[in-house]
C-alpha positions as CSV (number, residue, x, y, z in Angstrom):
1,M,7.1,-70.1,-26.8
2,V,9.0,-73.2,-27.3
3,I,11.7,-73.9,-25.0
4,G,14.7,-76.5,-25.0
5,I,16.2,-78.3,-22.5
6,G,19.1,-80.6,-22.7
7,G,22.0,-82.1,-21.4
8,V,24.1,-84.9,-19.5
9,S,21.9,-87.6,-17.2
10,N,21.5,-86.2,-13.6
11,A,22.1,-82.4,-14.9
12,G,18.8,-81.1,-13.5
13,K,16.9,-80.6,-16.8
14,S,13.7,-81.8,-14.9
15,T,14.5,-79.4,-11.9
16,L,14.9,-76.9,-14.2
17,A,11.6,-77.4,-15.9
18,R,9.8,-77.5,-13.2
19,N,11.3,-74.3,-11.4
20,L,10.8,-72.4,-15.2
21,K,7.1,-73.3,-14.7
22,S,6.6,-72.7,-11.2
23,A,8.5,-69.0,-12.4
24,F,5.8,-68.5,-14.8
25,N,3.1,-69.1,-12.2
26,H,2.0,-72.5,-14.3
27,A,0.6,-69.8,-16.6
28,R,-0.5,-72.8,-18.7
29,V,2.9,-74.2,-19.3
30,V,3.4,-77.8,-20.6
31,S,6.7,-79.8,-20.1
32,L,7.2,-83.3,-22.0
33,C,9.7,-85.3,-21.0
34,Q,11.6,-87.4,-23.4
35,D,11.8,-89.9,-20.6
36,D,8.0,-90.3,-21.1
37,Y,8.5,-90.8,-23.9
38,A,11.0,-93.8,-24.9
39,F,10.4,-96.9,-26.3
40,P,9.2,-100.3,-24.2
41,T,12.6,-101.8,-21.9
42,S,11.5,-105.1,-24.1
43,I,11.9,-103.2,-27.4
44,L,15.7,-101.1,-27.0
45,P,18.6,-102.2,-27.9
46,K,20.9,-104.0,-25.1
47,I,24.6,-103.6,-24.0
48,H,25.8,-105.9,-22.1
49,G,22.3,-107.3,-21.2
50,H,20.8,-103.7,-19.8
51,A,18.3,-102.1,-21.9
52,D,20.0,-98.9,-23.5
53,W,18.1,-95.5,-22.6
54,E,21.6,-93.7,-23.7
55,I,21.4,-93.7,-27.1
56,P,18.6,-92.0,-29.6
57,Q,16.8,-95.0,-30.7
58,S,15.6,-95.0,-27.0
59,I,13.4,-92.5,-28.2
60,D,10.1,-92.5,-30.1
61,F,10.7,-89.0,-31.4
62,T,7.5,-89.6,-34.1
63,R,5.5,-89.7,-30.7
64,Y,7.5,-87.1,-29.0
65,R,6.7,-84.6,-32.1
66,E,3.1,-85.0,-32.2
67,E,2.3,-84.7,-28.5
68,A,4.7,-81.2,-29.0
69,L,3.1,-80.3,-32.0
70,R,-0.9,-80.7,-30.3
71,H,0.7,-78.1,-27.5
72,I,2.7,-75.6,-29.4
73,G,0.8,-72.4,-30.3
74,T,-1.9,-73.6,-27.1
75,V,-0.7,-72.6,-24.9
76,P,1.7,-69.5,-24.0
77,F,4.9,-72.0,-22.9
78,V,5.7,-75.2,-24.2
79,I,9.4,-77.0,-22.5
80,L,11.0,-80.3,-24.2
81,E,13.3,-81.7,-22.4
82,G,15.6,-84.8,-22.7
83,I,18.7,-86.0,-22.7
84,F,18.4,-85.3,-26.6
85,A,16.6,-82.3,-26.6
86,F,18.3,-81.3,-29.7
87,H,18.1,-84.4,-31.5
88,D,15.2,-83.8,-33.6
89,P,15.0,-81.8,-36.5
90,E,11.7,-80.7,-36.7
91,L,11.6,-80.0,-33.2
92,N,14.9,-78.2,-33.2
93,A,13.4,-76.1,-35.7
94,L,10.7,-74.7,-33.6
95,M,12.2,-73.6,-30.6
96,D,12.4,-70.2,-29.6
97,L,15.3,-70.8,-26.7
98,K,18.0,-74.1,-26.6
99,L,18.8,-74.8,-23.2
100,F,21.9,-77.0,-22.9
101,L,22.9,-77.7,-19.3
102,T,26.3,-78.7,-18.9
103,L,28.9,-81.0,-15.7
104,K,31.9,-81.8,-14.6
105,K,32.1,-85.6,-15.2
106,E,33.0,-85.8,-11.4
107,T,29.7,-84.1,-10.4
108,F,27.8,-86.7,-13.1
109,L,29.5,-89.1,-11.1
110,E,28.3,-88.0,-8.0
111,R,24.9,-87.2,-8.8
112,K,24.2,-90.3,-10.6
113,N,25.9,-92.8,-7.8
114,K,23.4,-91.2,-5.6
115,D,20.1,-91.5,-7.9
116,I,18.3,-94.5,-7.8
117,R,15.3,-93.9,-9.4
118,W,16.2,-96.9,-11.6
119,G,18.3,-99.0,-9.5
120,K,21.0,-98.9,-8.7
121,E,23.2,-98.7,-12.0
122,P,26.9,-100.8,-12.6
123,A,29.9,-98.5,-12.8
124,W,30.3,-99.7,-16.7
125,Y,26.9,-98.1,-17.2
126,V,27.4,-95.1,-15.2
127,E,30.3,-95.0,-17.2
128,H,28.4,-95.5,-20.6
129,I,26.0,-93.0,-19.7
130,W,28.9,-90.3,-19.5
131,N,30.1,-91.3,-22.8
132,S,26.7,-91.8,-24.8
133,H,26.0,-88.3,-23.7
134,L,29.6,-87.0,-25.3
135,E,29.2,-89.2,-28.1
136,Y,25.4,-88.7,-28.7
137,C,24.7,-84.8,-27.2
138,H,27.2,-83.1,-29.0
139,K,26.3,-84.2,-32.5
140,H,23.0,-82.9,-32.6
141,P,22.7,-79.2,-33.6
142,V,23.4,-76.9,-30.5
143,E,24.2,-73.7,-32.2
144,Q,22.4,-71.2,-30.2
145,A,21.9,-72.6,-27.7
146,I,22.9,-71.0,-24.8
147,I,25.2,-73.1,-22.8
148,L,24.4,-73.2,-18.7
149,P,27.3,-74.7,-16.3
150,A,24.7,-77.1,-14.0
151,D,27.2,-78.4,-11.2
152,H,25.9,-76.0,-8.7
153,G,22.2,-75.7,-9.8
154,I,20.3,-73.1,-12.0
155,D,18.2,-70.1,-10.9
156,A,15.1,-70.6,-13.1
157,M,13.9,-67.1,-12.2
158,A,16.7,-64.9,-12.7
159,L,17.4,-67.6,-16.0
160,A,13.7,-66.6,-17.3
161,Q,14.8,-62.5,-16.7
162,K,17.8,-62.9,-18.5
163,H,16.8,-65.0,-21.2
164,I,12.8,-65.6,-21.7
165,C,11.4,-61.9,-20.8
166,P,13.8,-60.3,-24.1
167,K,12.7,-63.2,-26.1
168,L,8.9,-63.3,-25.2
169,V,9.3,-58.9,-26.4
170,L,11.0,-59.9,-29.7
171,K,8.5,-62.9,-30.5
172,N,5.8,-60.5,-29.5
173,T,6.5,-57.1,-31.7
């Protein structure tokens, strides 16, 4: 089963992927984070001298797709997560379940301002992240995606029972 998890920065995509892996008792789950397939900073487009991670061109989709295809069919679960999770048409077509995490802008700003993984981002760039999400993440196909408000977190076990287990039954019949 291939599960896609998309949504704005700081919505909880990586956390949900980790929690789903735990909910499946780590039963041969491969989780691929799109961040790991970003091009090197030195070749990324720049915005006001700042590397622009917030556009689809920042991701090496060929390498991401190749790695996903290497695992699909070899393990029971492959999780593909990232802000552009549904951008690649070939990967999009392979997804059995699409989860799109949403946040209110206020929640996004609160979380992003606390996020210092890559250092403190200037306010203009945080605004750019939000605007890029609105521009790019809603352009690629999210049809048949389950929209999940993530302002208060997501219970992975409940999600698995409600949406994943029924798909597994259908897929295996």
